[in-house]
SERO-4910 file (N, C-alpha, C, O; in steps of 0.05 Angstrom, whole numbers):
BEGIN
 pado doro    nc1    nc2    nc3   cac1   cac2   cac3    cc1    cc2    cc3    oc1    oc2    oc3
  Unk    A  -3076    720    350  -3072    731    324  -3099    735    311  -3112    715    302
  Unk    A  -3108    759    310  -3134    765    298  -3138    795    301  -3119    811    300
  Unk    A  -3163    803    304  -3169    831    306  -3163    841    334  -3168    828    354
  Unk    A  -3151    865    335  -3144    877    361  -3161    902    367  -3161    911    390
  Unk    A  -3175    913    347  -3190    937    350  -3218    933    338  -3221    921    317
  Unk    A  -3238    944    351  -3266    941    343  -3280    968    346  -3276    982    366
  Unk    A  -3297    975    327  -3314    999    329  -3343    990    329  -3352    975    311
  Unk    A  -3358   1001    348  -3386    995    351  -3402   1019    341  -3398   1041    351
  Unk    A  -3421   1015    323  -3438   1036    314  -3461   1039    334  -3475   1020    341
  Unk    A  -3464   1063    344  -3486   1070    363  -3500   1095    353  -3491   1107    333
  Unk    A  -3521   1103    366  -3535   1127    359  -3561   1123    343  -3575   1142    338
  Unk    A  -3567   1098    337  -3592   1092    323  -3613   1085    344  -3636   1093    342
  Unk    A  -3605   1069    363  -3623   1061    385  -3620   1081    408  -3607   1101    406
  Unk    A  -3633   1075    430  -3632   1093    453  -3604   1090    466  -3591   1069    463
  Unk    A  -3596   1110    481  -3570   1107    495  -3570   1083    515  -3549   1071    518
  Unk    A  -3592   1077    527  -3593   1054    545  -3589   1028    530  -3573   1012    539
  Unk    A  -3603   1024    508  -3600    999    493  -3572    997    481  -3559    976    482
  Unk    A  -3562   1019    469  -3535   1019    458  -3514   1015    480  -3494   1002    475
  Unk    A  -3519   1026    503  -3501   1023    526  -3499    994    535  -3478    984    540
  Unk    A  -3522    981    536  -3523    952    544  -3508    935    523  -3493    917    531
  Unk    A  -3512    941    498  -3499    926    477  -3468    930    478  -3453    912    475
  Unk    A  -3461    955    482  -3432    962    485  -3420    948    508  -3398    936    506
  Unk    A  -3433    948    531  -3423    934    555  -3419    904    550  -3399    893    558
  Unk    A  -3439    892    537  -3436    863    531  -3412    857    513  -3397    839    517
  Unk    A  -3409    874    492  -3387    870    474  -3360    874    488  -3341    860    483
  Unk    A  -3358    895    504  -3333    900    519  -3327    876    537  -3303    868    539
  Unk    A  -3347    865    550  -3343    842    567  -3334    818    551  -3315    803    559
  Unk    A  -3347    813    528  -3340    791    511  -3312    793    499  -3297    773    499
  Unk    A  -3305    816    490  -3279    820    477  -3256    823    496  -3233    816    490
  Unk    A  -3261    832    520  -3241    834    541  -3223    859    539  -3225    875    521
  Unk    A  -3206    861    559  -3190    886    562  -3166    887    543  -3154    908    541
  Unk    A  -3160    866    529  -3138    866    510  -3146    879    484  -3128    887    468
  Unk    A  -3172    882    479  -3182    894    454  -3186    924    457  -3194    933    479
  Unk    A  -3180    939    436  -3186    968    436  -3214    970    424  -3219    963    401
  Unk    A  -3233    979    440  -3261    981    432  -3269   1010    432  -3266   1024    452
  Unk    A  -3281   1019    410  -3291   1046    408  -3320   1046    398  -3329   1025    388
  Unk    A  -3333   1068    402  -3361   1070    391  -3363   1096    376  -3349   1115    381
  Unk    A  -3382   1097    357  -3385   1120    339  -3415   1125    335  -3429   1107    325
  Unk    A  -3425   1148    344  -3453   1155    341  -3459   1169    315  -3482   1175    309
  Unk    A  -3439   1175    299  -3442   1189    273  -3460   1213    276  -3477   1219    259
  Unk    A  -3455   1229    297  -3470   1254    303  -3500   1249    307  -3516   1267    300
  Unk    A  -3507   1226    317  -3535   1218    318  -3550   1225    344  -3574   1220    345
  Unk    A  -3536   1235    364  -3550   1240    389  -3549   1270    397  -3533   1285    387
  Unk    A  -3567   1276    415  -3567   1302    428  -3545   1301    450  -3535   1279    456
  Unk    A  -3538   1324    461  -3519   1324    483  -3528   1307    506  -3513   1292    517
  Unk    A  -3554   1309    513  -3565   1294    535  -3563   1264    530  -3556   1249    548
  Unk    A  -3569   1255    506  -3567   1227    499  -3538   1217    500  -3533   1195    510
  Unk    A  -3520   1233    490  -3492   1226    491  -3482   1222    519  -3467   1204    525
  Unk    A  -3490   1241    537  -3482   1239    565  -3494   1214    578  -3481   1200    593
  Unk    A  -3519   1207    571  -3531   1183    582  -3515   1158    573  -3511   1140    590
  Unk    A  -3507   1157    548  -3491   1135    538  -3464   1133    553  -3457   1111    561
  Unk    A  -3451   1155    555  -3424   1155    568  -3427   1145    597  -3410   1130    607
  Unk    A  -3448   1154    611  -3452   1145    638  -3458   1115    639  -3449   1101    657
  Unk    A  -3473   1105    619  -3480   1077    618  -3456   1059    613  -3456   1035    621
  Unk    A  -3435   1069    600  -3412   1052    593  -3386   1061    608  -3365   1052    601
  Unk    A  -3389   1078    627  -3366   1090    641  -3346   1070    651  -3322   1076    649
  Unk    A  -3354   1048    661  -3335   1028    672  -3334   1003    655  -3325    982    664
  Unk    A  -3342   1005    629  -3343    981    612  -3317    974    598  -3313    952    589
  Unk    A  -3298    994    597  -3273    989    584  -3272   1000    555  -3255    992    539
  Unk    A  -3291   1018    548  -3291   1030    522  -3267   1048    519  -3261   1065    536
  Unk    A  -3253   1046    497  -3229   1062    492  -3235   1091    486  -3223   1109    497
  Unk    A  -3254   1096    468  -3262   1123    461  -3289   1123    447  -3298   1102    438
  Unk    A  -3301   1147    445  -3328   1150    434  -3326   1173    414  -3319   1195    420
  Unk    A  -3333   1167    389  -3331   1186    367  -3357   1199    360  -3378   1187    363
  Unk    A  -3356   1224    351  -3378   1239    340  -3405   1235    354  -3424   1226    342
  Unk    A  -3406   1242    380  -3431   1238    394  -3454   1256    385  -3477   1248    385
  Unk    A  -3447   1281    378  -3467   1301    371  -3460   1314    345  -3438   1310    334
  Unk    A  -3478   1330    334  -3474   1345    309  -3448   1362    310  -3442   1373    331
  Unk    A  -3434   1363    288  -3409   1378    288  -3412   1407    295  -3394   1419    306
  Unk    A  -3435   1419    289  -3439   1447    295  -3452   1452    323  -3460   1474    330
  Unk    A  -3455   1431    338  -3466   1433    366  -3443   1440    384  -3431   1423    398
  Unk    A  -3436   1466    385  -3413   1475    401  -3417   1470    431  -3398   1464    445
  Unk    A  -3441   1472    441  -3447   1467    469  -3443   1438    477  -3434   1432    499
  Unk    A  -3448   1420    458  -3446   1392    463  -3418   1382    460  -3412   1359    464
***
């Protein structure tokens, strides 16, 4: 009985550093928790892809706002 969902703010640090932090939190919280991350439109497409690759098997539920809203290609 406690929190079941968690959101991690990312996009301020590098995708590698944020990816490592995300992986540690996913491991600590376990598969019963819904874990998401939000970059608040803080990354380029390339950085967002780097982050997604870094956390691909970490158990992240979803990733919000990786790039600017008007970045149609991203």
